N, CA, C and O of each residue as an XYZ file, in Angstrom:
588
protein
N       0.845     -1.187      0.000
C       0.000      0.000      0.000
C       0.884      1.242      0.000
O       1.874      1.308      0.728
N       0.525      2.214     -0.810
C       1.253      3.472     -0.885
C       0.702      4.428      0.156
O      -0.505      4.475      0.392
N       1.587      5.188      0.775
C       1.186      6.136      1.807
C       1.673      7.528      1.433
O       2.877      7.776      1.373
N       0.738      8.433      1.183
C       1.081      9.811      0.882
C       0.708     10.678      2.072
O      -0.430     10.640      2.542
N       1.660     11.456      2.559
C       1.394     12.350      3.678
C       0.658     13.591      3.192
O       0.648     13.906      2.002
N       0.049     14.277      4.133
C      -0.648     15.526      3.807
C       0.333     16.523      3.183
O      -0.016     17.226      2.235
N       1.547     16.583      3.709
C       2.528     17.534      3.158
C       2.934     17.143      1.736
O       3.194     18.021      0.914
N       2.993     15.843      1.430
C       3.317     15.407      0.072
C       2.177     15.779     -0.882
O       2.420     16.183     -2.019
N       0.940     15.641     -0.415
C      -0.228     16.033     -1.220
C      -0.171     17.533     -1.513
O      -0.432     17.959     -2.638
N       0.170     18.327     -0.506
C       0.277     19.778     -0.688
C       1.371     20.117     -1.702
O       1.208     21.018     -2.524
N       2.477     19.392     -1.636
C       3.584     19.609     -2.567
C       3.163     19.256     -4.006
O       3.482     19.982     -4.947
N       2.457     18.152     -4.160
C       1.967     17.740     -5.473
C       1.011     18.800     -6.019
O       1.094     19.169     -7.191
N       0.103     19.289     -5.170
C      -0.865     20.307     -5.597
C      -0.145     21.577     -6.044
O      -0.539     22.195     -7.032
N       0.902     21.968     -5.327
C       1.669     23.170     -5.696
C       2.384     22.969     -7.031
O       2.417     23.876     -7.862
N       2.954     21.786     -7.234
C       3.632     21.500     -8.514
C       2.644     21.554     -9.670
O       2.941     22.127    -10.717
N       1.468     20.958     -9.482
C       0.445     20.996    -10.534
C       0.008     22.431    -10.815
O      -0.199     22.809    -11.968
N      -0.130     23.226     -9.755
C      -0.548     24.617     -9.917
C       0.486     25.427    -10.703
O       0.142     26.396    -11.380
N       1.746     25.022    -10.607
C       2.808     25.701    -11.360
C       2.879     25.212    -12.796
O       3.705     25.686    -13.575
N       2.010     24.259    -13.153
C       1.981     23.770    -14.521
C       2.912     22.604    -14.791
O       3.122     22.229    -15.944
N       3.470     22.030    -13.737
C       4.350     20.883    -13.919
C       3.523     19.597    -14.015
O       2.380     19.554    -13.560
N       4.096     18.571    -14.599
C       3.460     17.260    -14.668
C       3.994     16.418    -13.524
O       5.197     16.400    -13.263
N       3.091     15.720    -12.840
C       3.467     14.933    -11.664
C       3.025     13.487    -11.881
O       1.900     13.217    -12.298
N       3.946     12.565    -11.584
C       3.696     11.136    -11.718
C       4.089     10.447    -10.414
O       4.993     10.902     -9.713
N       3.410      9.352    -10.093
C       3.850      8.542     -8.958
C       4.067      7.115     -9.422
O       3.354      6.606    -10.287
N       5.067      6.481     -8.827
C       5.381      5.095     -9.147
C       4.328      4.216     -8.490
O       4.093      4.323     -7.287
N       3.700      3.356     -9.265
C       2.562      2.567     -8.812
C       2.925      1.637     -7.654
O       2.082      1.359     -6.800
N       4.166      1.155     -7.616
C       4.557      0.206     -6.566
C       5.260      0.865     -5.388
O       5.080      0.449     -4.244
N       6.068      1.903     -5.666
C       6.871      2.491     -4.591
C       6.332      3.822     -4.070
O       6.665      4.236     -2.959
N       5.508      4.485     -4.862
C       4.995      5.795     -4.480
C       5.951      6.933     -4.767
O       5.655      8.089     -4.464
N       7.107      6.613     -5.357
C       8.075      7.660     -5.716
C       7.390      8.686     -6.614
O       6.639      8.334     -7.524
N       7.658      9.945     -6.343
C       7.065     11.036     -7.117
C       8.093     11.571     -8.106
O       9.239     11.839     -7.745
N       7.668     11.722     -9.360
C       8.489     12.373    -10.375
C       7.768     13.641    -10.825
O       6.578     13.615    -11.137
N       8.492     14.730    -10.854
C       7.945     16.004    -11.299
C       8.762     16.444    -12.504
O       9.988     16.534    -12.447
N       8.053     16.717    -13.599
C       8.730     17.126    -14.835
C       7.920     18.230    -15.494
O       6.714     18.332    -15.268
N       8.561     19.050    -16.298
C       7.792     20.035    -17.074
C       6.965     19.304    -18.121
O       7.351     18.231    -18.585
N       5.825     19.884    -18.495
C       5.074     19.264    -19.584
C       5.819     19.529    -20.883
O       6.772     20.307    -20.911
N       5.388     18.890    -21.944
C       6.125     18.963    -23.204
C       6.235     20.391    -23.751
O       7.265     20.751    -24.322
N       5.210     21.192    -23.589
C       5.252     22.578    -24.060
C       6.292     23.362    -23.273
O       7.083     24.109    -23.849
N       6.288     23.190    -21.939
C       7.283     23.879    -21.120
C       8.692     23.420    -21.467
O       9.624     24.223    -21.512
N       8.837     22.126    -21.712
C      10.147     21.566    -21.999
C      10.737     22.157    -23.269
O      11.948     22.358    -23.358
N       9.890     22.435    -24.251
C      10.360     23.053    -25.491
C      10.815     24.483    -25.256
O      11.714     24.972    -25.940
N      10.193     25.161    -24.281
C      10.498     26.566    -24.016
C      11.679     26.749    -23.066
O      12.286     27.819    -23.035
N      12.007     25.719    -22.296
C      13.090     25.834    -21.321
C      14.159     24.798    -21.622
O      13.959     23.882    -22.420
N      15.267     24.962    -20.983
C      16.318     23.970    -21.134
C      15.958     22.757    -20.297
O      15.398     22.895    -19.209
N      16.272     21.582    -20.789
C      15.949     20.357    -20.067
C      16.963     20.063    -18.967
O      16.842     19.077    -18.240
N      17.959     20.928    -18.857
C      18.986     20.738    -17.847
C      18.354     20.686    -16.460
O      17.558     21.554    -16.101
N      18.708     19.683    -15.695
C      18.157     19.517    -14.363
C      16.962     18.578    -14.332
O      16.577     18.092    -13.268
N      16.378     18.323    -15.487
C      15.209     17.441    -15.567
C      15.556     16.087    -16.185
O      14.724     15.180    -16.189
N      16.786     15.941    -16.710
C      17.137     14.741    -17.475
C      16.888     13.452    -16.708
O      16.298     12.516    -17.247
N      17.330     13.392    -15.456
C      17.210     12.154    -14.687
C      15.744     11.729    -14.538
O      15.402     10.566    -14.752
N      14.898     12.672    -14.174
C      13.474     12.349    -14.018
C      12.833     11.993    -15.346
O      12.041     11.054    -15.423
N      13.172     12.741    -16.398
C      12.607     12.454    -17.718
C      13.046     11.086    -18.222
O      12.243     10.348    -18.793
N      14.322     10.740    -18.015
C      14.819      9.430    -18.440
C      14.138      8.311    -17.655
O      13.727      7.302    -18.229
N      14.023      8.492    -16.357
C      13.392      7.485    -15.510
C      11.942      7.262    -15.938
O      11.473      6.125    -15.996
N      11.249      8.335    -16.233
C       9.857      8.239    -16.663
C       9.754      7.549    -18.024
O       8.891      6.697    -18.235
N      10.633      7.924    -18.929
C      10.596      7.340    -20.280
C      10.929      5.846    -20.255
O      10.305      5.053    -20.961
N      11.908      5.472    -19.445
C      12.343      4.068    -19.385
C      11.334      3.176    -18.668
O      11.279      1.975    -18.933
N      10.537      3.743    -17.767
C       9.614      2.947    -16.943
C       8.201      3.489    -17.014
O       7.489      3.493    -16.010
N       7.790      3.940    -18.169
C       6.515      4.630    -18.338
C       5.326      3.854    -17.781
O       4.416      4.459    -17.215
N       5.310      2.543    -17.926
C       4.179      1.731    -17.478
C       4.111      1.618    -15.951
O       3.084      1.216    -15.404
N       5.200      1.971    -15.266
C       5.233      1.884    -13.803
C       4.743      3.152    -13.121
O       4.615      3.190    -11.897
N       4.470      4.189    -13.901
C       4.069      5.477    -13.332
C       2.651      5.840    -13.743
O       2.204      5.554    -14.853
N       1.973      6.471    -12.822
C       0.613      6.968    -13.054
C       0.661      8.496    -12.944
O       1.212      9.032    -11.983
N       0.093      9.184    -13.912
C       0.084     10.649    -13.860
C      -1.012     11.127    -12.919
O      -2.114     10.578    -12.894
N      -0.697     12.139    -12.160
C      -1.695     12.836    -11.351
C      -2.187     13.978    -12.221
O      -1.432     14.885    -12.571
N      -3.445     13.919    -12.559
C      -4.006     14.847    -13.532
C      -4.131     16.267    -12.973
O      -4.585     16.454    -11.844
N      -3.730     17.258    -13.758
C      -3.951     18.647    -13.343
C      -5.411     19.022    -13.606
O      -6.119     18.332    -14.339
N      -5.841     20.111    -13.002
C      -7.177     20.620    -13.287
C      -7.246     21.070    -14.736
O      -6.298     21.648    -15.267
N      -8.360     20.802    -15.356
C      -8.621     21.328    -16.684
C      -9.105     22.770    -16.524
O      -9.474     23.177    -15.422
N      -9.107     23.528    -17.587
C      -9.467     24.943    -17.483
C     -10.891     25.135    -16.958
O     -11.144     26.091    -16.225
N     -11.828     24.251    -17.315
C     -13.196     24.419    -16.813
C     -13.265     24.185    -15.304
O     -14.096     24.786    -14.623
N     -12.394     23.312    -14.772
C     -12.334     23.113    -13.324
C     -11.759     24.349    -12.635
O     -12.256     24.774    -11.592
N     -10.721     24.913    -13.218
C     -10.118     26.127    -12.660
C     -11.104     27.291    -12.698
O     -11.149     28.110    -11.780
N     -11.881     27.352    -13.753
C     -12.903     28.392    -13.862
C     -13.931     28.228    -12.738
O     -14.357     29.218    -12.142
N     -14.328     26.995    -12.449
C     -15.274     26.734    -11.351
C     -14.708     27.199    -10.019
O     -15.438     27.737     -9.187
N     -13.417     26.996     -9.813
C     -12.776     27.434     -8.567
C     -12.862     28.960     -8.456
O     -13.172     29.489     -7.389
N     -12.591     29.655     -9.545
C     -12.691     31.121     -9.530
C     -14.127     31.557     -9.256
O     -14.364     32.468     -8.463
N     -15.078     30.908     -9.910
C     -16.493     31.243     -9.708
C     -16.916     30.972     -8.259
O     -17.627     31.776     -7.656
N     -16.480     29.849     -7.710
C     -16.811     29.518     -6.317
C     -16.227     30.549     -5.352
O     -16.864     30.916     -4.365
N     -15.021     31.009     -5.643
C     -14.420     32.037     -4.801
C     -15.249     33.320     -4.864
O     -15.525     33.940     -3.837
N     -15.638     33.708     -6.062
C     -16.447     34.924     -6.224
C     -17.767     34.784     -5.472
O     -18.226     35.741     -4.849
N     -18.378     33.609     -5.523
C     -19.667     33.397     -4.866
C     -19.590     33.548     -3.350
O     -20.550     34.004     -2.727
N     -18.476     33.177     -2.755
C     -18.350     33.252     -1.297
C     -17.708     34.561     -0.817
O     -17.436     34.723      0.373
N     -17.471     35.473     -1.731
C     -16.805     36.731     -1.416
C     -17.667     37.597     -0.502
O     -18.810     37.898     -0.847
N     -17.140     38.011      0.670
C     -17.916     38.845      1.592
C     -18.039     40.308      1.141
O     -18.948     41.012      1.579
N     -17.142     40.762      0.278
C     -17.141     42.141     -0.202
C     -17.931     42.187     -1.510
O     -17.456     41.715     -2.544
N     -19.129     42.754     -1.462
C     -20.003     42.726     -2.648
C     -19.435     43.530     -3.819
O     -19.658     43.170     -4.975
N     -18.707     44.608     -3.539
C     -18.115     45.389     -4.624
C     -17.060     44.554     -5.365
O     -17.029     44.531     -6.595
N     -16.209     43.880     -4.611
C     -15.201     43.018     -5.226
C     -15.874     41.821     -5.907
O     -15.449     41.390     -6.979
N     -16.898     41.303     -5.291
C     -17.634     40.186     -5.888
C     -18.163     40.573     -7.272
O     -18.052     39.795     -8.220
N     -18.727     41.755     -7.386
C     -19.234     42.225     -8.681
C     -18.112     42.347     -9.711
O     -18.295     42.008    -10.880
N     -16.952     42.833     -9.269
C     -15.807     42.948    -10.183
C     -15.332     41.563    -10.640
O     -14.969     41.371    -11.801
N     -15.343     40.604     -9.709
C     -14.916     39.248    -10.071
C     -15.891     38.607    -11.051
O     -15.477     37.972    -12.021
N     -17.186     38.774    -10.796
C     -18.187     38.253    -11.735
C     -18.023     38.883    -13.117
O     -18.113     38.199    -14.136
N     -17.785     40.182    -13.137
C     -17.592     40.874    -14.423
C     -16.353     40.320    -15.130
O     -16.371     40.107    -16.343
N     -15.289     40.091    -14.379
C     -14.057     39.545    -14.955
C     -14.304     38.163    -15.548
O     -13.795     37.841    -16.622
N     -15.084     37.351    -14.848
C     -15.366     35.992    -15.324
C     -16.227     35.977    -16.580
O     -16.255     34.983    -17.306
N     -16.919     37.061    -16.832
C     -17.779     37.149    -18.016
C     -17.110     37.837    -19.196
O     -17.731     38.009    -20.245
N     -15.848     38.232    -19.037
C     -15.120     38.884    -20.127
C     -14.490     37.846    -21.046
O     -14.515     36.646    -20.772
N     -13.927     38.340    -22.141
C     -13.356     37.490    -23.180
C     -12.238     36.584    -22.654
O     -12.188     35.409    -23.017
N     -11.364     37.088    -21.830
C     -10.250     36.303    -21.270
C     -10.419     36.279    -19.751
O      -9.759     37.037    -19.039
N     -11.297     35.414    -19.257
C     -11.662     35.451    -17.840
C     -10.504     35.158    -16.885
O     -10.466     35.738    -15.799
N      -9.571     34.295    -17.238
C      -8.466     33.986    -16.337
C      -7.574     35.207    -16.130
O      -7.189     35.526    -15.005
N      -7.258     35.875    -17.217
C      -6.431     37.084    -17.130
C      -7.162     38.188    -16.373
O      -6.588     38.852    -15.510
N      -8.434     38.371    -16.710
C      -9.222     39.428    -16.073
C      -9.405     39.171    -14.576
O      -9.313     40.097    -13.770
N      -9.660     37.938    -14.210
C      -9.811     37.571    -12.800
C      -8.508     37.873    -12.049
O      -8.526     38.446    -10.960
N      -7.386     37.482    -12.645
C      -6.082     37.731    -12.022
C      -5.843     39.217    -11.812
O      -5.336     39.620    -10.764
N      -6.200     40.039    -12.795
C      -6.018     41.482    -12.657
C      -6.824     42.042    -11.490
O      -6.328     42.871    -10.727
N      -8.059     41.590    -11.356
C      -8.895     42.061    -10.247
C      -8.302     41.607     -8.920
O      -8.181     42.402     -7.988
N      -7.933     40.338     -8.832
C      -7.378     39.779     -7.591
C      -6.068     40.465     -7.213
O      -5.839     40.760     -6.039
N      -5.215     40.718     -8.189
C      -3.913     41.316     -7.897
C      -4.030     42.685     -7.235
O      -3.109     43.117     -6.542
N      -5.149     43.370     -7.439
C      -5.346     44.700     -6.850
C      -6.452     44.687     -5.801
O      -7.124     45.697     -5.592
N      -6.641     43.548     -5.143
C      -7.734     43.432     -4.177
C      -7.269     43.489     -2.724
O      -8.051     43.215     -1.814
N      -6.017     43.839     -2.503
C      -5.519     43.970     -1.137
C      -5.544     42.652     -0.385
O      -5.003     41.647     -0.847
N      -6.182     42.667      0.784
C      -6.210     41.489      1.661
C      -6.902     40.290      1.009
O      -6.642     39.149      1.391
N      -7.766     40.529      0.045
C      -8.501     39.445     -0.609
C      -7.608     38.620     -1.528
O      -7.931     37.482     -1.870
N      -6.499     39.199     -1.915
C      -5.551     38.463     -2.763
C      -5.058     37.211     -2.040
O      -5.024     36.126     -2.622
N      -4.677     37.363     -0.775
C      -4.215     36.202     -0.005
C      -5.358     35.226      0.243
O      -5.154     34.012      0.252
N      -6.556     35.757      0.442
C      -7.719     34.875      0.596
C      -7.895     34.013     -0.653
O      -8.210     32.828     -0.552
N      -7.693     34.603     -1.821
C      -7.796     33.859     -3.074
C      -6.752     32.749     -3.131
O      -7.078     31.609     -3.460
N      -5.484     33.076     -2.811
C      -4.435     32.064     -2.862
C      -4.727     30.920     -1.891
O      -4.514     29.754     -2.225
N      -5.208     31.245     -0.702
C      -5.549     30.210      0.282
C      -6.702     29.341     -0.222
O      -6.666     28.118     -0.089
N      -7.717     29.972     -0.795
C      -8.878     29.262     -1.326
C      -8.455     28.328     -2.463
O      -8.821     27.153     -2.487
N      -7.686     28.867     -3.394
C      -7.234     28.086     -4.553
C      -6.347     26.928     -4.107
O      -6.475     25.816     -4.619
N      -5.459     27.179     -3.166
C      -4.569     26.142     -2.654
C      -5.375     25.005     -2.028
O      -5.087     23.831     -2.263
N      -6.377     25.354     -1.234
C      -7.226     24.338     -0.597
C      -7.926     23.491     -1.652
O      -7.987     22.268     -1.529
N      -8.445     24.128     -2.671
C      -9.143     23.402     -3.739
C      -8.173     22.533     -4.557
O      -8.544     21.444     -4.995
N      -6.950     23.000     -4.763
C      -5.956     22.195     -5.478
C      -5.596     20.939     -4.683
O      -5.426     19.862     -5.255
N      -5.481     21.084     -3.369
C      -5.196     19.939     -2.506
C      -6.348     18.939     -2.565
O      -6.122     17.734     -2.670
N      -7.571     19.434     -2.499
C      -8.742     18.559     -2.601
C      -8.759     17.835     -3.941
O      -9.132     16.664     -4.009
N      -8.359     18.520     -5.004
C      -8.308     17.936     -6.345
C      -7.375     16.720     -6.358
O      -7.722     15.664     -6.887
N      -6.192     16.885     -5.768
C      -5.226     15.783     -5.725
C      -5.757     14.651     -4.843
O      -5.702     13.483     -5.230
N      -6.263     14.990     -3.673
C      -6.803     13.957     -2.779
C      -7.918     13.161     -3.447
O      -7.992     11.943     -3.284
N      -8.776     13.831     -4.188
C      -9.889     13.146     -4.854
C      -9.411     12.146     -5.900
O     -10.105     11.170     -6.185
N      -8.236     12.378     -6.472
C      -7.709     11.420     -7.437
C      -7.258     10.132     -6.754
O      -7.231      9.069     -7.375
N      -6.905     10.231     -5.476
C      -6.449      9.052     -4.736
C      -7.592      8.326     -4.040
O      -7.476      7.141     -3.726
N      -8.693      9.029     -3.797
C      -9.829      8.402     -3.115
C     -10.374      7.267     -3.966
O     -10.437      7.363     -5.191
N     -10.755      6.220     -3.312
C     -11.299      5.074     -4.022
C     -10.224      4.119     -4.505
O     -10.542      3.020     -4.960
N      -8.961      4.508     -4.416
C      -7.868      3.608     -4.781
C      -7.426      2.899     -3.509
O      -6.791      3.500     -2.642
N      -7.765      1.616     -3.403
C      -7.473      0.859     -2.191
C      -5.988      0.671     -1.938
O      -5.605      0.220     -0.858
N      -5.140      1.005     -2.905
C      -3.694      0.871     -2.747
C      -3.028      2.146     -2.240
O      -1.811      2.193     -2.061
N      -3.838      3.180     -2.011
C      -3.266      4.456     -1.583
C      -3.905      4.916     -0.285
O      -5.128      4.928     -0.149
N      -3.060      5.296      0.668
C      -3.499      5.820      1.951
C      -2.944      7.234      2.086
O      -1.774      7.482      1.796
N      -3.795      8.157      2.528
C      -3.338      9.517      2.797
C      -3.266      9.672      4.306
O      -4.279      9.554      4.996
N      -2.075      9.936      4.817
C      -1.916     10.083      6.264
C      -1.800     11.544      6.648
O      -1.369     12.378      5.852
N      -2.184     11.839      7.859
C      -2.197     13.215      8.348
C      -0.799     13.730      8.617
O      -0.554     14.928      8.475
N       0.128     12.865      9.002
C       1.475     13.308      9.384
C       2.263     13.864      8.237
O       3.411     14.272      8.417
């Protein structure tokens, strides 16, 4: 049985949020973090070779932890706006979500929202952690421990 700690789940969620690809070894639970193919083309592969080689050589032994799709991320932004205690900011967030480029517009509003900016990061982080945990739920070979 694989055992993932709460701190490891948080680390995986942070890596996914940064746009990295995360894999775990089905038998050992070893975590591999690599840039996705688009990022790899834009950056030097230096520093990633060992993980990329290990993944390529043993591809069938690793399971990818799926990142949120854009519609899931949009739901997180909408959920944050819905629970917003400041109605003026809530209206700005709703307006941003209804614009042509909602992710960019939402970020612009949040970046200038003062104390609410940190509330957004905390909210998003919590939802990213839940996203990772939900991928492990129902898998009888994986245990998430509190420590």
